[in-house]
N, C-alpha and C positions, 0 to 999 in steps of 0.2 A: 367080609374078609375073614378067612379062617385063621386059626392060630399059627399054622405053618408059614403063611404069607407074612404075618406080623413078625414072626421070628427072623425071617430072611431080611426084612426091612430093618429091624433092630440091629442085626449083626452088621449090616452095611454101615449104619450110622456109627456104631462103635468102632468099626475098622477105620473109617475116615477120620474120626476124632483122635484115635490113637496114633495113626500114621502122620497126622499133622505135626506131632511133636517127636516123630522118630525119623526125621530126615537124616540120611547118612552124610556125615561131614568128611569128605575125602582130603581135606587140607591137613598137611603134616605140621607137627610142632615147629619144624625147621622153617617152613614157609611163613608162619606167623612171626617168627623171630626175624626173618629176612625183611618182612614188611616193616617191622619196628625199626630195624637198622636203617632201611631206606629213609624212613621218616626222620630219624634222628640226624642222619648225615645231611639231609636236605635243609634242616633248620639253619637259617641265617647263611645259607650257601648261595653265592652268586655265580651262576654258571657262565656268565659273560666276563668274569674276572679271572685272569690267569693265576696259577698257583703262586708264582714268585717271579721276580725279574731274573733273567738268564737261566730259566728252566731248561734243562737238557732234554731234548727230544731225540730218541733213538729210532732209526728207520731201517727196515730191511725189506727188500723187494724179492718175492718169489715168483719168478717169471714162468708163465705157463705156455704161452703161444705168441707168435708175432706174425705180422703181415707187412709187406712193403707196397708202396704205391709210387711207382717211378714217374707217374704223370705229374703229381704235385710234390714229389721228392720228400716223402714222409715215411715213417715207421710207426706202426700201431702195435702196442704191447698190451696183451691181457696178462694181468698179474694180480697177486695178493700182496698187499702192503701191510706189514706189521709195524705198529707204532707203540712205543712204550715211554712212560714218563712217571714222575713222582709228584703227587699232590698231598702235601702235608695236612691239608684240611680234611682229608677223607680217611684218617687213621681211626682205628677203634681197638678196644680190648676184647678179644674173642671170649673171654670168660664172662663178659657182660651180655653176650648175645648167643648163648647156647653153643659155644665153641665154634661159631662160624668164622672161618678164616678167609673165604673167597666169596665174592658177590658178583653175579652176572647182571648187567643192566644195559639198556639201550644207550647208544653212543651220545644221544642228545641230552641225557639227563644231567650230566655234570660237564664241567669244562673239558674241552678237547682241542688240541692244536689243529689248525686248518692247514693241511698239506696242499700246496699249490704246485701244479705242473705248468711251469712257465715256458712252454715249448712252441706253441703255435701262436703266431702274431695276432690272429683274429680274436682269440679268446683263451683265457686260462681255464684249466680244468680243476673243478672243486669236487670234493667227495665227502659225504657224510658217513661216519662209521656205523656199522651194524651193531652187533653185540660186543660189549667190552667186558673184561674181567678185572675186578678190583680186589687187591689183597688188603688185609688188615693193616699192613705196613704203609698203605697209601700208594703202592706201586700199581700202575694201570697198564693193561695191554689191550690194544684194539686191533682188529683185523678187518680189512675192507677189500672187496674185489674191485679192481680198477682197470680202466682202459686208457693208457696214455699214448699221446701222439708226439713224435719228435721229428725234427728236421734232419734231412740226409743230404750229403754231398756225393755226387756220382763221379767216380774216377774210371776212365775207360782206357788208360794208357797200357794196361796189360790185357787187353781183349784177347781171347774171350773170357778171361778171368777178371771180370770187372770187380771193382771195389765200391762199397758204400760205407761212408763214415756217418753214423747217425748219433745224435745227442738227445738225451732226456735230462731236463733241468728240474730241480725240486727246491722248494723254499717253503717257509712257514709264513702264512698271512699274519700281519701284525695288526693287533687291535689295541688301542690305548697306547700307553707308554712302555709296555713290557717288551723286553727283548728275549729271544729264544736262541738256543744253540742246537742246530740240527747236526747229528752225527750218525754214522752207521752203527747198527746193533752188533755186527760182527766185523771181521777184518775187511770184508768186501760188502758193499751195500746190496748188490744183487746176486741172487743164485740163479744161474741160467742153465744148470745141468738138466739135460733132458728136453730142453726147449730151444736148443740152438738151431734146429733145422726148420726152415720155412719151405715154401713151395719150390722156390728156385734159389733163394739166398740162404747162406749159412753164417751164423755168428762164429767167428774164429777168435775173437779177443774183445775184452772190454776193460776200460780204465775208469777209476774213480778220481774225481777232482773236487776239492772242497774249497768253500768260500771263494767262488769264482768272482762274484760281484756282490754288492750289497743285497741284490734281489735274487741271486742264485747261490744257494748254500751247498748244494750237492749237484754235480753234473756226472752223468754216466755217458761215456763215449764208446759206442759199439763199432767194431770193424766187421763188415760182412763181405763175403765173396760170392760171386755167381758161379755155380758149378755147371760147366758145359759138358753134359753127360755124353753125348755122342755127336757133337757139332762137327760137321765136315763140309768142305767146299771143294767139289771136284775130287782130285786125288789127294788133297791135303787133309789130314786128320789132325784137328787142333789139340786132341788129347795127347798126341805123341810129338807134336811139333815143338822144337826147342824154343821156348818163349822166356824171356827174362822177366822174372816176377819177384815181388818183394819177399824178404826172408820169412815174414809171418805167414804169407800165403803158401809158400813152397813147403813149409813144414806140415801143412794140413792136406795138401792136394792128394798125396798118396793114400791117405786113410779115408778122405771124405768123398772125393770126386771120382774115385775109381769104381 
């Protein structure tokens, strides 16, 4: 073995030895502090125990799309539900944790209210939150994509402008002896702007009702109408025929069904 070969082998050994202790650490100082914060908050924390009795849970529904099934008389709503509440056990001083004021975490790591859609008799709908945001004040915000199904009643007295009255019921699942207060985050629980139009049905109004029963804390009641775009029979055009319709529907027909 000549000297040049030995030099190459020696250089490789030195390179491997040096690089063993030169691994690049891409972790930020902030992530290390977040890890420590998670560990400190989790100490002696019971995720199955509610923060306090009568905890106020705020709910808002951002509706994206809906479909109707006239066969089983139901409405299915795709939406994003935003839920907020306060957990005093999860407060911290930002100065103790590298000035961290917000912390993102998976929804199952700490206690979270179980929002139940008690709409279909066969089964209730339960959802687990995705990523939640925790503030140093103990305020928590969680967002979850949901598909809710509600029952509808079909009214055909104003044919061809049929009406559907559909309801979605919401409540908080109770565990243990804690009670909760479910309220809307804003003046109205649901935001339906931009999602009013289905394939054939259009939402023209909706109403919030609170504390309906012990098991239904928020009820959303939607009024839908069927738009007869060019329905005709013989020489009768139902778009122009004088039909007695409800005041709510009549105020929308000129803008929606034309």
